[in-house]
VEXMI-821920 format. One record per residue: residue number from 1; x, y, z of N, C-alpha, C in turn. Coordinates in Angstrom, 1 decimal. Example, Ala and Ser with C-alpha at 12.3 -4.5 7.8 and 13.67 -1.06 7.14 Angstrom:
<pts>
PT_1_13.2_-5.7_7.8_12.3_-4.5_7.8_13.2_-3.3_7.8;
PT_2_12.8_-2.2_7.1_13.7_-1.1_7.1_12.9_0.0_7.9;
</pts>
This chain:
<pts>
PT_1_32.2_-22.7_26.7_32.2_-23.3_25.4_31.4_-22.6_24.5;
PT_2_31.9_-22.3_23.3_31.1_-21.6_22.3_30.6_-22.6_21.3;
PT_3_29.6_-22.1_20.6_28.9_-23.0_19.6_29.8_-23.2_18.4;
PT_4_29.7_-24.3_17.8_30.4_-24.5_16.6_30.0_-23.5_15.5;
PT_5_30.9_-23.1_14.7_30.6_-22.0_13.7_29.5_-22.4_12.8;
PT_6_29.3_-23.7_12.5_28.2_-24.1_11.6_26.8_-23.8_12.3;
PT_7_26.7_-24.1_13.6_25.4_-23.8_14.3_25.1_-22.3_14.3;
PT_8_26.1_-21.5_14.6_25.9_-20.1_14.7_25.5_-19.5_13.3;
PT_9_26.2_-20.0_12.3_25.9_-19.6_10.9_24.5_-20.0_10.5;
PT_10_24.1_-21.2_10.9_22.7_-21.7_10.6_21.7_-20.9_11.3;
PT_11_21.9_-20.5_12.6_21.0_-19.7_13.4_20.8_-18.4_12.8;
PT_12_22.0_-17.7_12.4_21.9_-16.4_11.7_21.2_-16.5_10.4;
PT_13_21.4_-17.5_9.6_20.7_-17.7_8.4_19.2_-17.8_8.6;
PT_14_18.9_-18.6_9.6_17.4_-18.8_9.9_16.8_-17.5_10.3;
PT_15_17.4_-16.7_11.1_16.9_-15.4_11.6_16.7_-14.5_10.4;
PT_16_17.7_-14.5_9.5_17.7_-13.7_8.3_16.5_-14.1_7.4;
PT_17_16.3_-15.4_7.2_15.2_-15.9_6.4_13.9_-15.5_7.0;
PT_18_13.8_-15.6_8.3_12.5_-15.2_9.0_12.2_-13.7_8.8;
PT_19_13.2_-12.9_8.9_13.0_-11.4_8.7_12.6_-11.1_7.3;
PT_20_13.3_-11.8_6.3_12.9_-11.6_4.9_11.5_-12.0_4.6;
PT_21_11.1_-13.2_5.2_9.8_-13.7_5.0_8.7_-12.8_5.6;
PT_22_9.0_-12.2_6.8_8.1_-11.3_7.4_7.9_-10.0_6.6;
PT_23_9.0_-9.5_6.1_9.0_-8.3_5.3_8.2_-8.6_4.0;
PT_24_8.4_-9.7_3.4_7.7_-10.0_2.1_6.2_-10.1_2.4;
PT_25_5.8_-10.8_3.5_4.4_-10.9_3.9_3.8_-9.5_4.1;
PT_26_4.6_-8.6_4.7_4.1_-7.2_5.0_3.9_-6.5_3.6;
PT_27_4.8_-6.7_2.7_4.6_-6.0_1.4_3.5_-6.6_0.6;
PT_28_3.2_-7.9_0.7_2.1_-8.5_0.0_0.8_-7.9_0.6;
PT_29_0.7_-7.9_1.9_-0.5_-7.3_2.5_-0.7_-5.9_2.1;
PT_30_0.4_-5.1_2.1_0.3_-3.7_1.7_-0.2_-3.5_0.3;
PT_31_0.3_-4.4_-0.6_-0.2_-4.3_-2.0_-1.7_-4.7_-2.1;
PT_32_-2.1_-5.6_-1.3_-3.5_-6.0_-1.4_-4.4_-5.0_-0.8;
PT_33_-3.9_-4.2_0.1_-4.7_-3.1_0.8_-4.6_-1.8_0.0;
PT_34_-3.9_-1.8_-1.1_-3.9_-0.5_-1.9_-5.3_0.0_-2.2;
PT_35_-6.2_-1.0_-2.5_-7.5_-0.6_-2.9_-8.2_0.1_-1.7;
PT_36_-7.7_-0.1_-0.5_-8.2_0.6_0.7_-7.5_1.9_1.0;
PT_37_-6.8_2.4_0.0_-5.9_3.6_0.2_-6.7_4.8_0.5;
PT_38_-6.5_5.9_-0.2_-7.0_7.2_0.1_-8.5_7.2_-0.1;
PT_39_-9.0_6.5_-1.1_-10.5_6.5_-1.3_-11.2_5.9_-0.2;
PT_40_-10.7_4.8_0.3_-11.3_4.1_1.4_-11.3_5.0_2.7;
PT_41_-10.2_5.7_2.9_-10.1_6.7_4.0_-11.1_7.8_3.9;
PT_42_-11.2_8.4_2.7_-12.1_9.5_2.5_-13.6_9.0_2.6;
PT_43_-13.8_7.8_2.1_-15.2_7.2_2.3_-15.5_7.0_3.7;
PT_44_-14.6_6.6_4.5_-14.8_6.4_5.9_-15.1_7.7_6.6;
PT_45_-14.3_8.7_6.3_-14.5_10.0_6.9_-15.9_10.5_6.5;
PT_46_-16.3_10.3_5.2_-17.7_10.7_4.8_-18.8_10.0_5.6;
PT_47_-18.6_8.7_5.8_-19.5_7.9_6.5_-19.7_8.4_7.9;
PT_48_-18.5_8.6_8.6_-18.6_9.1_9.9_-19.2_10.4_10.0;
PT_49_-18.9_11.3_9.1_-19.4_12.7_9.1_-20.9_12.6_8.9;
PT_50_-21.4_11.8_8.0_-22.9_11.7_7.8_-23.5_11.1_8.9;
PT_51_-22.9_10.1_9.5_-23.5_9.4_10.7_-23.7_10.4_11.9;
PT_52_-22.9_11.4_11.9_-23.0_12.4_13.0_-24.0_13.5_12.6;
PT_53_-23.9_14.0_11.4_-24.7_15.2_10.9_-26.1_14.9_10.7;
PT_54_-26.5_13.7_10.2_-27.9_13.4_9.9_-28.7_13.4_11.2;
PT_55_-28.3_12.7_12.3_-29.1_12.7_13.5_-29.3_14.2_14.1;
PT_56_-28.2_15.0_13.9_-28.3_16.3_14.4_-29.3_17.1_13.6;
PT_57_-29.3_17.0_12.3_-30.2_17.7_11.4_-31.7_17.3_11.7;
PT_58_-31.9_16.0_11.8_-33.2_15.5_12.1_-33.7_16.0_13.5;
PT_59_-32.8_16.0_14.5_-33.2_16.5_15.8_-33.5_18.0_15.7;
PT_60_-32.8_18.8_15.0_-33.1_20.2_14.9_-34.4_20.4_14.1;
PT_61_-34.6_19.7_13.0_-35.9_19.9_12.3_-37.0_19.5_13.1;
PT_62_-36.9_18.4_13.9_-38.0_18.0_14.7_-38.2_19.0_15.9;
PT_63_-37.2_19.5_16.4_-37.3_20.5_17.5_-37.9_21.8_17.0;
PT_64_-37.6_22.3_15.8_-38.2_23.5_15.2_-39.7_23.2_15.0;
PT_65_-40.0_22.1_14.5_-41.4_21.7_14.3_-42.2_21.7_15.6;
PT_66_-41.6_21.1_16.6_-42.3_21.0_17.9_-42.4_22.4_18.5;
PT_67_-41.4_23.2_18.5_-41.4_24.6_19.0_-42.4_25.4_18.3;
PT_68_-42.6_25.3_17.0_-43.5_26.1_16.3_-45.0_25.7_16.5;
PT_69_-45.2_24.4_16.7_-46.6_23.9_16.9_-47.0_23.9_18.3;
PT_70_-46.1_23.6_19.3_-46.5_23.6_20.7_-45.5_24.4_21.5;
PT_71_-45.6_25.7_21.5_-44.7_26.5_22.3_-44.7_26.1_23.8;
PT_72_-43.5_26.0_24.3_-43.4_25.7_25.8_-42.1_26.4_26.3;
PT_73_-41.9_26.2_27.6_-40.7_26.8_28.2_-39.4_26.0_27.9;
PT_74_-39.6_24.8_27.4_-38.5_23.9_27.1_-38.1_24.2_25.6;
PT_75_-36.9_24.6_25.4_-36.4_24.8_24.0_-36.1_23.4_23.3;
PT_76_-37.1_22.9_22.6_-37.0_21.6_22.0_-36.0_21.5_20.9;
PT_77_-35.8_22.6_20.2_-34.7_22.6_19.2_-33.4_22.3_19.8;
PT_78_-33.0_23.0_20.8_-31.7_22.8_21.5_-31.7_21.4_22.1;
PT_79_-32.7_21.0_22.8_-32.7_19.7_23.4_-32.6_18.6_22.4;
PT_80_-33.3_18.6_21.3_-33.2_17.6_20.3_-31.9_17.7_19.5;
PT_81_-31.3_18.9_19.4_-30.0_19.0_18.8_-29.0_18.2_19.6;
PT_82_-29.0_18.4_20.9_-28.1_17.6_21.8_-28.3_16.1_21.7;
PT_83_-29.6_15.7_21.7_-29.9_14.3_21.6_-29.4_13.8_20.2;
PT_84_-29.6_14.5_19.1_-29.1_14.2_17.8_-27.6_14.1_17.8;
PT_85_-26.9_15.0_18.5_-25.5_15.0_18.6_-25.0_13.7_19.3;
PT_86_-25.7_13.4_20.4_-25.3_12.2_21.2_-25.5_10.9_20.3;
PT_87_-26.7_10.8_19.7_-26.9_9.7_18.8_-26.0_9.6_17.7;
PT_88_-25.6_10.7_17.1_-24.7_10.7_16.0_-23.3_10.3_16.4;
PT_89_-22.8_10.7_17.6_-21.5_10.3_18.1_-21.5_8.8_18.4;
PT_90_-22.6_8.4_19.0_-22.7_6.9_19.3_-22.7_6.1_18.0;
PT_91_-23.4_6.6_17.0_-23.4_5.9_15.7_-22.0_5.9_15.0;
PT_92_-21.3_7.1_15.1_-19.9_7.1_14.5_-19.0_6.2_15.3;
PT_93_-19.1_6.1_16.6_-18.3_5.2_17.4_-18.5_3.8_17.0;
PT_94_-19.8_3.4_16.7_-20.1_2.1_16.3_-19.4_1.8_14.9;
PT_95_-19.5_2.7_14.0_-18.9_2.5_12.7_-17.4_2.3_12.8;
PT_96_-16.7_3.1_13.6_-15.3_3.1_13.8_-14.9_1.8_14.5;
PT_97_-15.6_1.4_15.5_-15.3_0.1_16.2_-15.5_-1.1_15.3;
PT_98_-16.5_-1.0_14.5_-16.7_-2.1_13.5_-15.6_-2.3_12.5;
PT_99_-15.1_-1.1_12.0_-14.0_-1.2_11.0_-12.7_-1.6_11.7;
PT_100_-12.5_-1.1_12.9_-11.3_-1.5_13.7_-11.3_-3.0_13.9;
PT_101_-12.4_-3.6_14.3_-12.5_-5.1_14.6_-12.2_-5.8_13.3;
PT_102_-12.7_-5.3_12.1_-12.5_-6.0_10.9_-11.0_-6.0_10.5;
PT_103_-10.4_-4.8_10.7_-8.9_-4.7_10.5_-8.1_-5.7_11.4;
PT_104_-8.5_-5.7_12.7_-7.8_-6.6_13.6_-8.0_-8.0_13.3;
PT_105_-9.2_-8.4_12.9_-9.5_-9.8_12.5_-8.7_-10.1_11.2;
PT_106_-8.6_-9.2_10.3_-7.8_-9.5_9.1_-6.4_-9.7_9.4;
PT_107_-5.8_-8.9_10.3_-4.4_-9.0_10.7_-4.2_-10.3_11.4;
PT_108_-5.1_-10.7_12.3_-5.0_-12.0_13.0_-5.0_-13.2_12.1;
PT_109_-5.9_-13.1_11.1_-6.0_-14.3_10.1_-4.7_-14.3_9.3;
PT_110_-4.1_-13.2_8.9_-2.9_-13.2_8.1_-1.7_-13.7_8.9;
PT_111_-1.7_-13.5_10.2_-0.6_-13.9_11.1_-0.5_-15.4_11.1;
PT_112_-1.7_-16.1_11.0_-1.8_-17.5_11.1_-1.6_-18.2_9.8;
PT_113_-1.4_-17.5_8.7_-1.3_-18.1_7.4_0.2_-18.6_7.2;
</pts>
């Protein structure tokens, strides 16, 4: 037995309305996020870049100062450069994960609206 034509037509109409509604919601969200466009991306790249480079530069400066004031067999400049690199990468990872959680939370809240 097949469904009556009215039921099939209503089901297809409902599916169509759901797709149109989802597409409209996506467009609204996209328009609202325009402010987060290219400038937001460039700002995030800058933040991540600085969060890596500053600890490296601090480590190198501190290492040079230690090496010039207390000479030893341990190359403190190289050691603290690597420590700065590790801390910078950890810091960048933190920034990226924080932004990713914010985006996922925003998407989750919009799904429930």
